[in-house]
C-alpha positions as a printed Julia matrix, in Angstrom:
77×3 Matrix{Float64}:
  19.65   25.59  -13.59
  20.23   21.84  -13.9
  19.21   20.02  -17.07
  18.18   16.4   -16.39
  17.03   15.6   -19.93
  20.43   14.22  -21.0
  21.25   12.35  -17.79
  20.66    8.67  -18.62
  21.44    7.36  -15.12
  18.56    9.36  -13.62
  15.96    7.76  -15.9
  17.2     4.2   -15.45
  17.03    4.42  -11.65
  13.49    5.78  -11.82
  12.26    2.89  -13.99
  13.95    0.31  -11.74
  12.26    1.84   -8.69
   8.91    1.82  -10.49
   9.31   -1.83  -11.52
  10.17   -2.87   -7.94
   7.25   -0.9    -6.61
   4.91   -2.48   -9.16
   6.05   -5.99   -8.24
   5.66   -5.23   -4.55
   2.19   -3.8    -5.19
   1.16   -6.94   -7.09
   2.5    -9.15   -4.29
   0.52   -7.33   -1.6
  -2.54   -7.18   -3.85
  -2.39  -10.96   -4.25
  -2.05  -11.54   -0.52
  -4.95   -9.27    0.29
  -7.06  -10.85   -2.45
  -6.36  -14.34   -1.1
  -7.32  -13.22    2.4
 -10.48  -11.46    1.2
 -11.9   -14.29   -0.93
 -13.02  -16.61    1.91
 -14.5   -13.72    3.87
 -16.39  -12.41    0.86
 -17.69  -15.89    0.02
 -19.06  -16.24    3.56
 -20.66  -12.79    3.4
 -22.14  -13.58   -0.02
 -23.64  -16.87    1.21
 -25.0   -15.15    4.31
 -26.63  -12.4     2.23
 -28.07  -14.96   -0.23
 -29.62  -17.0     2.58
 -30.89  -13.99    4.51
 -32.52  -12.23    1.55
 -33.39  -15.39   -0.43
 -31.82  -13.94   -3.58
 -28.39  -13.83   -5.13
 -26.54  -10.55   -4.46
 -25.73   -8.47   -7.53
 -21.98   -8.49   -6.93
 -20.37  -11.92   -6.73
 -17.87  -12.9    -4.05
 -14.82  -12.77   -6.33
 -15.73   -9.34   -7.66
 -16.27   -8.09   -4.12
 -12.91   -9.51   -2.99
 -11.2    -7.9    -5.99
 -12.83   -4.59   -5.1
 -11.7    -4.87   -1.49
  -8.12   -5.62   -2.55
  -8.18   -2.65   -4.94
  -9.25   -0.32   -2.14
  -6.93   -1.67    0.59
  -3.64   -2.16   -1.3
  -3.08    1.51   -2.26
  -3.53    2.5     1.38
  -0.44    0.45    2.25
   1.73    2.36   -0.22
   0.26    5.84   -0.4
  -1.71    6.37    2.77
């Protein structure tokens, strides 16, 4: 049986891969967030005019939520 607990090269490669993946995730999250903000603002304004009241969730929070649900699908789905 192989013991990986004392192999330092194995752990360093794993953390480098995780760091790259995290940076890539943040990059895509930012792009999706920037694309979602104008759409969510338009939808928020439309809902406010149509119902004559301010929606509970603001446009930035809705865009953030959309980016949080879409970005993981790129990497893990």
